[in-house]
N, C-alpha and C positions, 0 to 999 in steps of 0.2 A: 504494500500500500504506500502511496506517495506521501511524503511528509508535507504537512500543510504549512504554507508560509504564514507568518503571524501578521495578518492584515485586518485592520479594523475598518468597518464601514460605519461612519458616524453621521447621524441625522440631527442637525442642529436646529433648534427653534430660533427664529429670527430675532433681531435686535429688540424690537419693542413688544415682545410677547406679553410682558407683565405691565406694560404702560398704556396700552390702548386696546380698544375693542374693535376687532376687524370684522368686516362683513363675512357672513358665511359663504362658502365653506373655507377650510384651511387651504392655503396656497403653497404648492410645492414649486419652489422657485428655480433651482438649478442643481445640476449634478456636477461636482467639481472633484478633481483629484490632486492630491499633494504627494508627489513621488518621493519627496525628501523624507517624509514621515510615514509613508504607506497608509494614508488616510483618504477615504472618499467621503465627500460631504454632500448631503442632500438637504438644502436649506428650505425650511418650512416656515411660513407665517401662519401661526395658529389661529383658529377661529375662536370666538368668545367661549365656546364650549370646550376648547382644548382638543388635544389628540386623544385617541382611544387609549385606554389604560394598558391593554395587553396587545402584544403583537406576536402572532404565531406564524411559522412558515410551513410550507408544504414541500415535500421532496418529489422530484420528477426524474425520470430516466430517459436516456437516448435523446438528447445528451444529458449528462449529469448536472442537475441544476436544482435550485430552490426558488421559491417566490413567496412574497408576503404582500399584503394589501394595506394601504393607508386609506381608511374610510373617511367619508365626508371631506374629500379634498379634490382639488383640481391641479393639473400640471400646466404651469405657465410656459409658453413657448414651444409646445409640441414635444414629441418623443425625443429622448436623449439616450446616448449609448456610449459606454467606455469599453475599449478593447485593450486588454493587457498583453504584454509580451514578456516571456520568461517568468511566468507566475502561475501558480496553481489555480488562480481565478482567471478565467479566460475573458469574461465579458459581464458587464452590468447594463441592464436596460431599465429605463423608466418609461411608462406610457399611461395614458388615460384609459383605464380598463373599461369603465362604464361612466356614463354621464347622468344617469337617473336610476339609482343613486350615484353620486360622484365618488369614484374610487380610483386611486392611483396605484398601479401595481409595479413592484420592483422585482426583477428576475436576475439572479446571479448564476452564471454558468461556470462550472469547475472543470478541470481536467478529469478525464476518466481515472477512476481509482481513488479519488479524494473522498474520504468518508464524511459526508455532509451531516451525519447524525451527531457529530461532535460540535456542531455549530449551535450557539445559543444567542437568543435575543434578550438583551438586558437593558436596564435603564440606568444611565449615569447623569445625575443632575438634570433630569428631565429630557435627556437626549436618548434617542434610540440607537443602540449599538449592536451590530452583528459581530459576534466574537468567534474567531476561528482558532482552534488549538488551545494551548495553555498560556495564552498571553497574559502577563500581569497587567491588569488594567488600572490606571490611576485617574483620579478625578481632576487633576490639575494640569492637563496637557496644554502646552503653550505653543503659539506660533509667533515668529518675529514680525513686528509691524514697523519697527524703526531700528535701523542699523547704520552706524557711521563707517564701519569697515565691513560692508557686506561682501561675502565671497560670491563671485560669479559662478553659477552652476549651470549645468545643462541636464535637462530632464527629457529622456527620449524613450522611456519604456512604456509609454502609453499613447495610444492614438484615439482621437475622439471623432465620432461621426454624429452629426445632427441630422436625423432622418427627416425631420420636418423643420424647415427654416422659416421662421416667421419674421417678415420684414416689418419694422416698426418705424414710423416717422416720429421723431422727437419734436414736440412742440417748442417753438422759440418765443412764445408770448410771455410777457412779464407776469409776475405774480406779486400781488400786494404784500408788503412786508408784514409779517406776523408780529404779535405782541409777545411772543414767547420764543426764546432761543431753542427750546426743545421742540416746539412746534415747527420752527423753521427747519431744523435738522431732520426731524421726522418726515416732513413733507418732501425734503430734498432727497432723502434716501428711498422714498416711494416714487417710482418712476412714472412714466406715462401709462395710459391704459391701452390695452390691445384686446381685440376680439379673439376669443378662443374657439376651438373647433365645435364647442357645444352651443355657440351662439351667444354666450353670456360675456360680459365685460368684467375684467378684474384688473386691479393695480399690478404693475409689473416692476420689479427691481432691476432685472437685467433682461435684455432681449438677446437670445442666442442666435448667432449668425456665423456658424463655423463651416468652413469648407470641408469636404469629405477627406477623411484620413489625415487631418491636420495633426502634426506632431506637437505636443505640448513641450516645447523646448525650455520653458520657464515655469516658475511657480505661479505666475499670475498672467492672465490673458485679458487685455483690455478690449472690450467691444462696445462700451457705452461711454459717451463723452458729450456732455451738453450742459446748457445753462439751466440752473434751477435756483429760484429764490435769491437771485443776486450773486450766486456763487457758481463755481464750476464743479459739477459732479462727475467723477470718474468711477465707472463700475465695470465688473467683469467676472471672470471665473478664476477660482483659486484663492490664494491668500496674498493680499497686498502687503508690500514692504516699502517704506519710504526712507530716504536719507535726509541728512541735515540740509535745510534750505540755505541758499546763498544768493547774493545779489550782484547784478551787473549794471554797468552804466552805458550811456550813449547808445540807445535810450535806456532809461531806468527799467530794470526787470527783476522779478523774483523767480528763482528756479528751484524746482524740487525734482530729484531723480528717484526713480523706482527701479531698484536692481532686480534682476531675475524676472523681468517683465517683458511681455511681447504685446505689441500694439497691432490691432487689426489694420490691415493695409487700407481699408476703406476710410479710416478716420485719421490716418497719419498726416501731420502737417496741415490739418484743417484749422483755419483761424475762426474763432468765435468771439463775438463782442459780448463782454460781461454784462453790459447794460444796453440791451436792445432799444430801450426808450431814450437813449442819448444822455442819461444822467451822469455817465462817466465815459471815459475814452479807453478804458482798460480792454486789452485784447489778449486772448489766451490761445496757445497752440500746444499740441502734444505730438511727439515724434519718437521714432526708434533711434535713440542716440547712439547705442551700440547694439550688437546683435542680440543681446539679452538685457538691455537696460533702456527703459523709457524715460523721457524727459518732458516735464510739463513747465512751460514758460508763460508768465503773465507780464505783459508790458503795461506799466502803470506809473503814475506820478507818485504813488505811495506804496512802494513794494514792501516796506516794513510792516504794513497793516495786514498783509495776508497771512492766514493761518490754515494748517491742515486739520480737518476734523475727521476722525476715524469712526466708522460704524462698528458696532460690537461684534459683528461677524467677520470683520476685516476684509470685506469684499467691496466696500465702497469708500471713497475718499471725497469729502467736500472741501474744496479749496476756495476760501472766501475772505473778503475784507472783514476784519473783526468788528468794525463799526456797524456792520449790518446784522450783528447778532446781539443787539442791545434791547433794553426795555422788555424784560421777561419776568414771569413768575413761574417758579418751578413746582407746579402742582399736578401736572398731567403725568409726568414720567419721572419718578424719583428713585434714587438708590441711596443707601447709607454706606459709608466707608466703615468696614468692620475691623478686622484684625490686620496686623502687619507681621511679616515673618522675615527675619534677616539670616542670611547664610554667608559665611566667609568661604570663598572658593579657593583662593590662594592669597599670597602676600599683597597682590595688587588688585585682585578682583573680588568684588562683593555683590551680592544680589539681594533685592528686597521685593517681596511679594505683598501686594495690597489686595485684599479681598472685599467684595461688595455684595450687597443683598440682591441686587438686580444687575442686568447688563449695563455697562457704563459707556457713555459717549464722551470722547476725550480728544484733546489736542496736545501735541508735543512740540514745544518750542525750545530749541537749543541754540545758544550763542556762545561766544568765546568766554563769557563770564559765568555761565551757569545753565541750569536746566529748569524749565517751568512746564508742569503738566496741568492742564485745565480739565477738570472733571465736571462736565456741563450739567449733568443731571444728578449730582450727588448733593444731598440735602444736609447731611450732618456727619459728624465724626466725633470720636471720643479722644480729645487731645491728650488727656492724662495717660490713657492706655497706650497711645502711640509714642508718647515721650518715654514711657517705661520700656517699650519694645526697642526703641532706637538708641536709648542711652548706652554709652560704652560700645557703640558700633560705628562703622564707617559712616552710617547715615544719621548720626546724631545731630548734624546741622540742618537736616531736612525740616522745613517748616511748612505748616498747613494754614491756609487762610480761607475763611468762608466769605465768598464774594456774592452779595445779593445780585440777582438778575443774571448771574453767570453760573455759580456752583462753588466748587472748592478748587483752590490752587495749591499745588505742591511745588515748593521751590527749594533749590539747593545751589550754592555756589560751587563752580568747578573750574579747573584749569583748562586752558585751551587744548592741551595735549591729552586730557582724559577722554576715554572712548566710551560712549554710551550705547547700550543695546536695550530695547524695550520689546517685550513679548506680551501677548494677551492670551487668555485661556479661550478654548473653543466655545465656551458658553458666554463669553463676554463679561464674566463676573470676577475676573482677577487680572491684574497687571503685574508683570515682573520687570523690575528695573535692575539692569546689570551694568555696573560701572567698573572699568579697568583704568586704574590710575596711570597717567602718562609719565614719561621719564623727564625729570628736571635736569637741565644742563647746569651742573654746578659752576662751570667757568663763567656762564653768562648770568648767573644769579648775583645781583649786587648785594654787598654787605650793608645791612641796615642796622644802625645803632639804635637800640631800644630807647624810647623816650624816658626821661626821668619822671617818675610818678610824682604828681603834685601831692604835698601833704594835705590831709583832709582838713576841712574847715569845721571846727567844733560848733555844734548847734545848727549845722546846715543840713537840709534834707532835700533829696531829689525825689519828686513824686512822678510816677509814670502811669498815665492813663492808658490802659490797654487798647490796642487797635486804633482806628481812626481813618478818616478819608475813605479811600476805596476798600480798605480792610474793615468790614463791619463787625468782625468777630462773630459770636454766636447770634443767631436770629430766631425768634419765635413770634408768630402772630403779629408781625410788623414791628416788633420791639427789637432794637439793635443793642448789642453789648457795648459798642463804642460810645453810645450816648450816655448810658448809665455810668460807665467808668469815668468819663470826663466830668459829669456832674458831681459824682462823689469825690473825685480827686480835687476838684476846685473847692469843695466844702472842707476837705482836710487841710488844704493850703490856707484857707481863710482862718481856720481855728488856730493853726500853728503860728501864722503871722501875728494873730492877736495876742499870742503869748510871748512874742518877741523872738521867734525862731526865723532863721533865713530859709526860704523855700525856692526851689527852681523846678519848673515843670517841663517834661519832655515835649508836651504839646499843650497849648492853651485853647485850641479850637479844633474843629473837625478837619484835620489834615492827616495825610498818611506819613508816618515816620517809620522807617525800617528798624528792625531789631538792632542792627549794627549802629545806626545813627543814635538810638537811645543810649546804647552803651557808651559811645563816644561822647555824647552830651554829658553823661554822668561823670566820666573820667575828666572832662574839661572843667566841670563845676567843682570837682573834688569835695563832695559832701561827706558828712560823717556816716550817713546811711542812705540806702536806696530802697524805695518801696514801690512795687508795681501793683496796680489795682485792676482786677479782672472780675468777670462773671463766668460761672461755670456752666457746662452743658453736658448732656449725655443723650445717647440714642433712646434709652428708656425714659419714661416720664416720672418714675418713682423717686430717683435720687434727689435729695435736698440737703441743705446745710452748708456750713462754712469750712473751708480748708485753708491752711497756710503752708506755703512751700518755701523751702530754703535749699541751698546746695552745699555751700562751703560750711565747714563746721563752725567757723567764727560767726556765721549768721544765725546759728540755731537759737542763741539767747534772744536775739531780736524777734525771731519768729515766735518763740514761746510767749514772750511778753505781749506782743500785739494780739496774738491769737487768744490769749486769756481774756483780754479786754473785749474782743469781739464776741466771745461766747457768753461773757457776763452781760453784755449790753443788748444782745439780740436773741430773741426767743426762736431758735431753730436748732437743728441737729448739729452736734459737734463731730465733724468728720476727722478732726485731728491734724497733726503736723505730717508733712511729707518731705522727704529729701528727693528733690526732682531737679533734672538738668534743663530747666527752662533757660533759653539763651541769655536773657537779660540778667538773671541772677547767677548765672555761671560765669559770665565774662566780666562782670563788674568786679572791682578790686576792693570794695568796701562792703561791710555787712549789708546784705541785700535779701529781700523777701518778696514773694508774690502772693497776694491775697486773692482768694476766690470767694467773693462775698455771698454767693448763693447760686442756685441753679435756675437759669432762664428756661430750661426744658421742663421744669416742674410747674404745673399750672398755678398752684397755690403760691409758691415762692416767687414766680414771675410777677403775679399780681401785686405782691408785697414790694418787690424790688423797684418798681416804678413809682412808688409813693414817696412823698417828701419825708414822711416819718421814718421809713426804713433807710432812706438815703442819709438822713441826718444822724440817725443812730449809728449807722455804719461808719460815717465820717468821724463822729465823736469818739467811737471806740478805737479806730485806727490812730487818731491823733493822740488820744490819751496813752495808748500803748507806746507810741513813738516818744512821747515826752518822758514817760517812766523809764524807758530804756536809756535815753540820752542822759538823764539825771543819774542813773545807776553807773554809767560809764564815767561821769565826772567825779563821782565819789571814790572811784578806784585809785 
């Protein structure tokens, strides 16, 4: 009996399955093959009723094959077929088996002698998997979506035939801007409509137009390229990977390369106007830059404004001016950032996996100074849990900011020589960030003399109102952390000044101040102590109470003193002291603490936090704790 190759056939539920209700029935979008990882994908947009719970296959002989049916579903774009070379699986076919009821049938043909009784249909994170042999299956399979040093590969072991080619005319008419970023992106990833063989009309993500016996020489085959909602949508078959964007002059252009990608000859070098209504002069063009590398170029007066937005199934890329993704509320399609996992691969390479409750729509922006990842539909995250996970790891300087009308931004400073690679899981619910540190040329590194630290000013306090400006901090029910922290901080300053203490504030109004700028401000002011004021939040609604954080041991006494006054003055839960590596209390060189005055995520505590009474009690307690600590230091 022939040995079965360990091949998985994976059926992925599409990007917005948990975020919107689609018209019946479910839509089977495309059959794709990734030769690099021996995976075949059948993308499905679920109906509101979801897919059937159980899938059973039937065996047939002459030739040796199995089949299974996807009930209440339609196949977009006609029959599809994969033919394998040098594999125990010879062929996979998809077809619309019946139209009333709607049933799509998958047929897998094996070499003679392969024992099909060993095959199992199982469920992994809501995905249908056909398992052959004793393959160890994991739930966290990742595909690369961003690589700065992508290896050029050639994939030639599979040929694809599209038995029914459906020609689709992509509409060029403009679409009114939506009030939601998520709605914009969701609409953009839902393509035009096409008439199916059953006479009904369904939304389509990709239109299949493959010539007979086309060799998939690359991981991604682009056959969709058109304007959608003020941006350029690129779609196709396989798994998209993008490289770091760069800019060119004369004329101004932004360029993004897609390695291991093949562009359909019908759309190569085709120019498209980004704004058909004439509101901008931006022009896009896509071409086959190398035999297995695609290049997308947009000529524009504002190249730095363009960002790539990746769909959760990594089969579509929306390239759009960021200004056109404004004015949103994130209520239709939300995910929460759950856990983080860090692994050190070697002395130079580390990886971080971020997991989410739902598929995440994201953008990756990398420049010579650092990395920014925008998570457009992420509503919340637990900052304390992430800090605990990242502390004492390479990713300890990674910061998270909740940006209203956008989502969450993850930021980290990097050297120009550092190499970034980002993968996402097949279900779109996890992202893996791998960074390999670059080599620093010691000869070219200037010798910098450390500045002489200023002596601290006795009786002087730096107060730091958390967040500000574009960084809103935690948000619930239209209430922003940045507003509460500024109000309470100003009240603390007023009390201290009335007692004769010198006070300096890192911000006095609603403006953005980076963490590094806050530390630099404190070092320049040379205070006796530093106090940062924040509001806590959690994914769950139950947590409430006050926490006080410190990092350096010499800050513990200050933390204990201020915390005692907070617990005495405010009727809420005492959550205690924490030794935490928050940036501002780690990098300041004087005793420094961070106060979490309550949970904005708790309905009862949120209602209290916005009242003048709670704000004044909090300010009074912090001020009294500061005064007691300073006096205790003077008596020593």
